[in-house]
C-alpha positions in Angstrom: 29.0 35.0 14.4 28.8 31.3 14.7 31.1 28.9 12.8 30.0 25.4 12.2 32.8 23.3 13.8 33.1 19.6 12.9 35.8 17.1 12.3 35.6 15.4 8.9 37.7 12.2 8.5 38.4 11.4 4.9 37.8 7.8 4.0 39.7 7.6 0.8 42.5 5.4 2.2 40.0 3.2 4.0 37.9 2.8 0.9 41.0 1.9 -1.1 41.9 -0.8 1.4 38.2 -2.1 1.4 38.2 -2.2 -2.4 41.6 -4.0 -2.5 40.2 -6.7 -0.3 37.6 -7.5 -3.0 39.8 -6.8 -6.0 39.2 -10.4 -7.3 35.4 -10.4 -7.6 33.7 -13.7 -7.0 30.8 -14.6 -9.2 28.2 -17.0 -7.9 27.9 -20.2 -9.9 25.0 -20.1 -12.4 21.9 -22.1 -11.6 22.6 -22.9 -8.0 20.5 -22.2 -4.9 17.4 -21.6 -6.9 14.4 -21.7 -4.6 11.5 -24.2 -4.7 8.0 -22.7 -4.5 7.0 -22.0 -0.9 3.6 -22.8 0.6 2.0 -22.9 4.0 3.3 -19.7 5.4 0.2 -17.5 5.3 -1.1 -18.6 8.7 2.3 -17.5 10.2 2.1 -14.2 8.4 -1.4 -13.4 9.5 -0.8 -14.1 13.2 -1.3 -11.3 15.8 2.3 -11.8 17.1 3.8 -11.3 13.6 1.7 -8.1 13.1 2.8 -6.8 16.5 6.4 -7.2 15.5 5.7 -5.6 12.2 4.2 -2.7 14.0 7.4 -2.2 16.0 9.5 -2.3 12.8 7.2 0.2 11.1 7.4 2.6 14.0 11.2 2.9 13.8 12.1 6.5 13.1 8.5 7.7 12.9 6.9 6.8 16.2 5.5 10.3 16.6 4.2 10.7 13.1 0.5 11.3 12.7 -0.2 7.8 11.3 1.7 6.0 14.0 0.1 8.1 16.8 -3.4 7.4 15.4 -2.7 3.7 15.0 -1.2 3.4 18.5 -4.2 5.1 20.1 -6.2 1.8 19.5 -3.2 -0.5 19.0 -4.6 -3.8 20.1 -7.9 -3.3 18.3 -6.2 -2.2 15.1 -3.8 -5.2 15.1 -6.7 -7.6 15.7 -8.6 -6.0 12.9 -5.6 -6.5 10.5 -5.3 -10.1 11.7 -8.9 -10.8 10.9 -8.7 -9.1 7.5 -5.6 -11.0 6.5 -6.9 -14.4 7.7 -10.2 -13.9 5.8 -8.4 -12.3 2.8 -10.6 -9.2 3.0 -7.7 -6.7 3.4 -7.3 -4.0 0.8 -4.9 -1.1 0.5 -6.0 2.3 1.8 -5.6 5.5 -0.3 -2.0 6.5 -0.8 -0.5 9.8 0.4 0.9 11.3 -2.8 3.7 13.9 -3.0 6.4 14.9 -5.5 10.1 14.9 -4.8 12.6 16.7 -7.0 15.9 15.0 -6.2 17.6 13.5 -8.0 14.8 13.9 -10.5 11.1 14.6 -10.5 9.2 11.7 -9.1 5.6 11.1 -7.8 5.8 9.2 -4.6 2.7 7.2 -3.4 3.2 6.5 0.3 1.0 3.8 1.9 -1.1 4.5 4.9 0.5 3.5 8.2 -1.7 0.5 8.7 -0.8 -0.8 5.2 2.9 -0.3 6.0 2.4 -2.6 9.0 0.9 -5.2 6.7 3.7 -4.9 4.2 6.3 -5.4 7.0 4.5 -8.5 8.3 4.3 -10.1 4.8 7.9 -9.2 3.7 9.4 -10.5 7.0 8.4 -14.0 5.9 8.6 -13.7 2.1 11.7 -11.6 1.6 14.0 -14.6 2.4 12.3 -16.4 -0.5 13.0 -13.5 -2.8 16.6 -13.4 -1.6 17.3 -17.0 -2.6 16.4 -16.1 -6.1 18.6 -13.0 -6.5 22.1 -13.1 -7.9 25.0 -11.9 -5.7 25.4 -8.7 -7.8 21.9 -7.3 -7.3 22.3 -4.6 -4.6 19.0 -2.8 -4.1 16.8 -3.2 -1.1 18.8 -6.1 0.5 20.2 -6.3 3.9 24.0 -6.3 3.8 24.1 -4.9 0.3 23.2 -1.3 -0.8 24.9 1.6 -2.6 28.3 1.5 -0.9 28.7 -2.3 -1.4 27.7 -1.8 -5.1 30.3 1.0 -5.3 33.0 -1.3 -3.9 32.0 -4.1 -6.2 32.1 -1.9 -9.3 35.7 -0.8 -8.5 36.7 -4.4 -8.0 35.2 -5.2 -11.5 37.0 -2.2 -13.0 40.4 -3.3 -11.5 40.0 -6.9 -12.6 39.0 -5.8 -16.1 41.9 -3.4 -16.3 44.4 -6.1 -15.4 43.0 -8.5 -18.1 42.4 -6.1 -21.0 44.3 -3.2 -22.5 41.3 -0.8 -23.1 38.2 -2.1 -21.3 34.9 -0.3 -21.7 31.7 -0.1 -19.6 28.0 -0.1 -20.4 26.0 2.2 -18.2 22.3 1.7 -18.6 19.0 2.1 -16.9 15.3 1.4 -17.6 13.1 4.2 -18.9 10.3 5.0 -16.5 10.9 1.7 -14.7 8.2 1.6 -12.0 5.3 2.8 -14.3 6.4 0.2 -16.9 6.2 -3.0 -14.9 3.7 -5.4 -16.3 1.3 -6.8 -13.7 0.8 -10.1 -15.6 4.5 -10.7 -16.0 5.2 -9.7 -12.4 2.6 -12.1 -11.1 4.1 -14.9 -13.2 7.4 -14.4 -11.4 5.7 -14.3 -8.0 4.0 -17.6 -8.8 7.4 -19.2 -9.5 8.3 -18.5 -5.9 5.0 -19.2 -4.0 2.1 -21.6 -4.2 0.6 -20.5 -0.9 -2.9 -19.1 -1.8 -2.8 -16.4 0.9 0.5 -15.1 -0.3 -0.5 -15.1 -4.0 -3.8 -13.3 -3.0 -1.9 -10.7 -1.1 0.7 -9.9 -3.9 -2.0 -9.8 -6.5 -4.0 -7.4 -4.3 -1.0 -5.2 -3.8 0.0 -5.2 -7.5 -3.5 -4.6 -8.9 -4.9 -2.5 -6.1 -2.7 0.6 -6.5 -5.1 2.2 -9.0 -2.9 1.5 -12.0 -4.4 -0.7 -14.8 -2.2 -3.4 -16.3 1.1 -1.7 -15.6 3.0 0.1 -12.9 3.9 0.0 -9.2 3.7 2.9 -6.8 7.0 4.3 -5.7 7.2 4.5 -2.0 6.1 1.1 -0.6 8.2 -1.7 0.8 6.5 -4.3 -1.4 7.0 -2.2 -4.5 10.8 -2.2 -3.9 10.9 -6.0 -3.5 8.6 -6.7 -6.4 10.5 -4.3 -8.7 13.8 -6.0 -7.8 12.2 -9.4 -8.6 11.0 -8.2 -12.0 14.5 -7.4 -13.2 15.9 -10.5 -11.6 15.2 -12.2 -14.9 17.6 -9.8 -16.6 20.2 -10.6 -14.0 20.1 -14.3 -14.7 20.0 -13.8 -18.5 23.1 -11.6 -18.3 25.1 -14.0 -16.0 23.9 -17.4 -17.2 22.8 -17.1 -20.8 25.2 -14.3 -22.0 28.0 -15.3 -19.6 28.7 -11.7 -18.5 31.1 -11.9 -15.6 31.3 -8.2 -14.8 27.7 -7.3 -14.4 25.9 -5.6 -11.5 22.6 -3.9 -10.9 21.1 -1.5 -8.4 17.3 -1.5 -9.0 16.9 -0.3 -12.6 20.5 0.9 -13.1 23.0 -1.7 -14.3 26.7 -1.7 -15.3 28.5 -4.1 -17.6 32.3 -4.0 -17.9 33.7 -5.6 -21.0 36.9 -6.1 -23.0 36.4 -3.4 -25.7 33.9 -1.1 -27.3 32.7 -3.6 -30.0 32.0 -6.3 -27.4 30.0 -3.8 -25.2 28.0 -2.6 -28.2 27.1 -6.2 -29.1 26.3 -7.1 -25.5 24.1 -4.0 -25.1 22.0 -5.0 -28.1 21.5 -8.5 -26.6 20.5 -7.0 -23.2 18.2 -4.5 -24.9 16.4 -7.3 -26.8 15.8 -9.1 -23.5 14.4 -5.9 -21.7 11.9 -5.6 -24.6 10.7 -9.1 -23.8 9.9 -7.8 -20.3 7.9 -4.9 -21.9 10.6 -2.4 -20.9 12.8 0.0 -22.7 16.3 1.3 -22.0 16.8 4.9 -21.3 18.0 6.8 -24.4 20.9 8.1 -22.1 22.4 4.6 -22.0 26.0 4.9 -22.9 29.2 3.0 -23.6 32.5 4.6 -22.3 36.1 3.6 -21.7 36.8 2.8 -18.0 39.6 5.4 -18.1 36.9 8.2 -18.3 35.2 7.0 -15.1 31.8 5.3 -14.4 29.0 7.2 -12.7 27.0 4.8 -10.6 25.0 4.8 -7.3 25.8 8.4 -6.6 29.6 8.5 -7.2 32.1 8.7 -10.1 34.3 5.6 -10.1 37.9 5.0 -11.4 40.1 2.1 -10.6 42.1 4.0 -8.0 39.7 6.5 -6.6 36.1 7.6 -6.3 34.7 11.1 -6.5 31.4 12.7 -5.6 29.0 13.6 -8.4 29.6 17.2 -9.6 25.9 18.0 -9.5 25.7 16.7 -5.9 28.5 19.0 -4.8 26.9 21.9 -6.6 23.5 21.1 -5.0 25.2 21.0 -1.6 26.8 24.4 -2.1 23.4 25.9 -2.9 21.7 24.1 0.0 24.3 25.4 2.6 24.1 28.9 1.3 20.3 28.7 1.6 20.6 27.4 5.1 22.8 30.4 6.0 20.1 32.8 4.9 17.2 30.9 6.5 19.0 30.5 9.8 19.8 34.2 9.9 16.1 34.9 9.2 15.1 32.6 12.0 13.4 30.1 9.7 15.4 27.0 10.7 17.3 26.0 13.9 20.6 24.2 14.6 19.0 20.7 14.8 17.7 21.1 11.2 21.2 22.2 10.1 23.0 19.4 12.0 20.9 16.8 10.3 21.8 18.2 6.8 25.5 18.4 7.7 25.5 14.8 8.9 23.8 13.7 5.7 26.3 15.5 3.5 29.5 14.4 5.4 28.1 10.9 5.5 27.9 10.9 1.7 31.3 12.4 1.3 33.0 9.9 3.6 32.5 7.2 1.1 34.6 8.9 -1.6 37.7 11.0 -2.0 35.9 14.2 -1.3 37.8 15.7 1.6 38.8 18.9 -0.3 35.3 19.5 -1.6 33.9 19.0 1.9 36.3 21.4 3.5 35.7 24.0 0.8 31.9 23.9 1.3 31.9 23.7 5.1 34.8 26.1 5.4 32.5 28.9 4.0 29.6 27.8 6.1 29.4 30.5 8.8 26.1 31.1 10.6 25.2 34.7 11.5 23.2 35.7 14.5 19.6 34.5 14.0 16.8 37.1 14.0 15.2 35.6 17.1 16.5 36.4 20.6 19.0 34.2 22.3 22.0 32.3 21.0 22.4 28.8 19.6 25.6 26.8 20.0 26.6 23.9 17.8 
């Protein structure tokens, strides 16, 4: 019998200290640092040297994938071809590789071809900073230095600040129904034109937006450009919330957003105002949008938050239990190896380290004992 031995260091105390450091949330002044439109960058984007760097970034973690291997077989020729297509504005997206994922919910992912991912990297390397200057501080998706864990810390800072100001604060937890399929191409291009006047950049984004096989609405889930464009589309909601409605405790991660307010009535009125604005973007809020007291906890970016602690989602823990039991059976049947298991264990413990999940982790991994595999030989962890 083989027992999976590992050391799990709970991060509850570290997380509390990190949260305490930001207990007084800072809100960026409204209306400042707004970008001017940018032009004359397409020549830099379409250069061979920029595409070569984009190729290197695209290869990270997938150098031996089929697409990367095929592209690398004629690397210089392929990069020169992309350079020519971009300079002459004849490039167009290749057919997507489509597949369905089931976690956390059923989604159709449309992954671009490897050569297109190189192009996306080349373009976003120069245009992403322009997007960044537009975003408010409390938009956390797809940005370097932000992300789910930073959003989690920020939410707890908001919750503590609100609890110190008000007796019974409440929170709005909302998200957009079918967000990516609902994005209007026309409205999105209007927002892109507010950032860029460069004809090459505008041509590229219009080609990406309208060339995905969707008519009038929708962006494919799975491409780098889609993530940035989707974040830009809801940037209008961010500025409306912060600047027009004056909501201090507002944060967003892609199409999920949280508002913390002084009481239930205030939250109900604010939700109606936000819903009206989302309708102007041709979007609709998910019917599961809710208003709850902070004392009951807020589920956001994969964790359940309170002012003094953070817990993993119950369904995530339950899914992990099923997954580890399945891996026990599959390992015993010789269907998976220890490298496969180690990767899943690292992913699970990495998730649990960012919350007060030590007991759940030990309970799940304590029962995770690997029997002798069906194949000959022995594996050691």
